[in-house]
C-alpha positions in Angstrom: 52.7 -107.2 183.2 52.2 -108.9 180.1 49.1 -109.0 178.4 48.0 -111.3 175.9 45.8 -110.3 172.8 42.6 -111.8 171.6 42.8 -112.7 168.0 40.1 -110.3 166.8 40.8 -111.3 162.5 40.4 -114.8 163.1 37.3 -114.6 165.3 35.8 -112.2 162.2 36.6 -114.9 159.8 35.5 -117.7 162.1 32.4 -116.4 162.6 31.8 -115.7 158.5 32.5 -119.2 158.6 29.6 -120.0 161.1 27.3 -118.1 159.3 28.2 -119.9 156.2 27.9 -122.8 157.9 24.4 -122.0 159.2 23.4 -121.9 155.5 23.2 -117.9 155.2 24.9 -115.5 153.3 27.5 -113.2 155.1 27.2 -110.9 152.4 23.6 -110.1 152.6 23.1 -106.4 154.3 22.1 -107.6 157.8 24.9 -109.6 158.0 27.9 -107.7 156.5 29.2 -106.2 159.2 28.3 -109.0 161.7 31.6 -110.8 162.0 33.4 -107.4 162.6 30.7 -106.4 165.3 31.1 -110.1 166.8 34.8 -110.0 166.8 34.7 -106.2 168.7 32.1 -108.1 171.0 34.3 -110.7 172.0 37.5 -108.4 172.4 34.9 -106.5 175.3 33.2 -109.5 177.0 36.2 -111.7 177.0 38.9 -109.1 178.0 39.4 -111.3 181.1 41.0 -114.1 179.5 43.9 -111.9 178.7 45.1 -112.0 182.5 45.4 -114.9 184.6 44.7 -114.2 188.4 48.0 -113.0 189.4 47.3 -110.3 187.0 44.7 -109.5 188.0 45.5 -108.9 191.3 48.4 -106.7 190.5 45.8 -104.5 188.5 43.3 -104.0 191.1 46.0 -103.9 194.3 44.2 -100.8 195.9 44.6 -101.1 199.4 44.9 -99.1 202.9 46.7 -100.0 205.7 44.0 -100.2 208.8 44.5 -100.6 212.4 42.4 -103.4 212.7 42.9 -106.9 215.6 44.4 -109.8 213.6 41.7 -111.9 215.6 38.9 -110.0 214.7 36.0 -111.7 213.0 34.4 -108.4 211.3 33.8 -108.9 207.7 33.5 -106.4 205.2 30.9 -107.4 202.5 30.2 -105.9 198.9 26.8 -107.4 197.5 24.5 -108.1 194.5 27.7 -107.1 192.3 26.5 -107.6 188.8 28.1 -109.7 186.3 27.7 -111.7 182.9 29.8 -114.5 181.8 30.0 -117.1 179.1 29.8 -120.8 179.8 33.0 -122.6 178.6 30.5 -126.1 177.4 28.0 -124.1 174.9 29.3 -120.6 174.7 26.4 -119.6 175.9 25.6 -116.4 178.2 25.1 -117.0 181.7 23.3 -113.8 182.9 21.4 -112.1 185.8 24.0 -113.1 188.3 24.7 -111.7 191.6 27.8 -111.4 193.4 28.5 -111.1 197.0 32.1 -110.9 198.4 33.1 -111.1 202.1 36.4 -110.9 203.8 37.7 -110.2 207.0 40.6 -107.8 206.8 44.2 -108.6 208.2 45.8 -105.2 208.5 44.9 -103.8 205.0 41.6 -103.0 203.4 41.0 -103.3 199.5 39.4 -100.2 197.9 35.3 -101.3 197.6 35.4 -100.6 194.0 38.1 -102.9 193.0 35.8 -106.2 194.5 33.5 -105.3 191.8 36.1 -104.8 189.4 37.9 -107.9 190.2 34.3 -110.0 189.9 33.7 -107.9 186.5 37.0 -109.1 185.2 37.2 -112.6 186.2 33.5 -113.1 184.7 35.1 -112.1 181.4 36.3 -115.2 180.3 35.1 -118.5 179.3 34.2 -119.6 182.4 32.4 -122.2 184.8 29.8 -120.3 187.5 31.8 -122.5 190.5 35.2 -121.4 188.8 33.9 -117.8 189.1 33.9 -117.8 192.7 37.5 -119.6 193.1 39.2 -117.0 191.1 37.5 -114.5 192.8 38.9 -116.0 196.7 42.1 -116.3 194.7 42.4 -112.9 193.8 41.1 -111.2 196.7 43.7 -113.1 199.0 46.5 -112.3 196.5 45.2 -108.4 197.4 44.3 -108.3 200.8 46.6 -110.7 202.5 43.3 -112.4 204.1 42.7 -116.2 203.8 39.3 -115.7 205.4 36.9 -114.9 202.1 33.6 -115.9 201.2 32.0 -115.6 197.7 28.3 -116.5 196.8 27.1 -116.2 193.1 23.6 -116.4 191.8 22.7 -116.5 187.9 20.8 -117.6 185.6 22.2 -119.8 182.7 21.1 -119.5 178.8 22.3 -122.9 178.3 19.4 -124.1 180.9 17.1 -121.7 179.7 17.0 -121.2 175.9 18.1 -124.8 175.0 18.1 -128.2 176.1 15.8 -128.3 179.5 14.4 -124.8 178.7 13.9 -124.0 182.4 13.6 -120.1 182.0 13.6 -119.3 185.8 15.9 -121.6 187.4 18.9 -120.1 188.8 22.5 -122.2 189.7 23.9 -120.7 193.1 27.4 -121.5 194.1 29.3 -120.6 197.3 33.3 -120.2 197.6 34.4 -120.3 201.5 38.3 -119.8 202.5 39.7 -119.5 205.8 37.8 -119.2 208.7 34.5 -119.0 206.5 35.3 -122.9 205.4 35.9 -124.3 209.0 32.8 -121.9 211.1 29.0 -122.4 210.0 28.0 -120.0 212.2 30.0 -117.0 210.1 29.2 -119.2 206.9 25.4 -118.0 208.0 25.8 -114.6 209.1 27.3 -114.1 205.2 25.2 -116.2 203.6 21.9 -114.4 205.5 23.4 -110.9 204.9 
């Protein structure tokens, strides 16, 4: 797996330039370490940008063989996974995000903590909320071998709450349905009501 690197030095220089463009002095006491702090923060909060979906699937590919009938519709659900991300349109924080993931096992199950780790890593990219759900579903399919996957995400976007329309309590909800979840409205409802 070849990890791409985040260019911390370039981020540091660009942040310094932004501070100057804002009319402030990056050498003043309160700001002199800000470019370095922001560069380290970006390295952490954008760690998912160093990997594509296939690499994330390989990173969290911890499954256990299970004797589960392949025609079963028993679902595994992990809900209310806390993540955050950054909107690719404004570089604005998407926060208070809750992710719920369901899948119907096809002979193997994934370690439950790996589902949360997948959601977390996918969020650590410049993203759209809709794409977060698609990316999680794609990675879950790669790891579990199941095409029957559902993802629900609810979150707040600071590009709506702190600027523009300024609606602080607005939440965005997105759903991604694959396989039987896409075809079976009753199964969708079962998942959404959990």
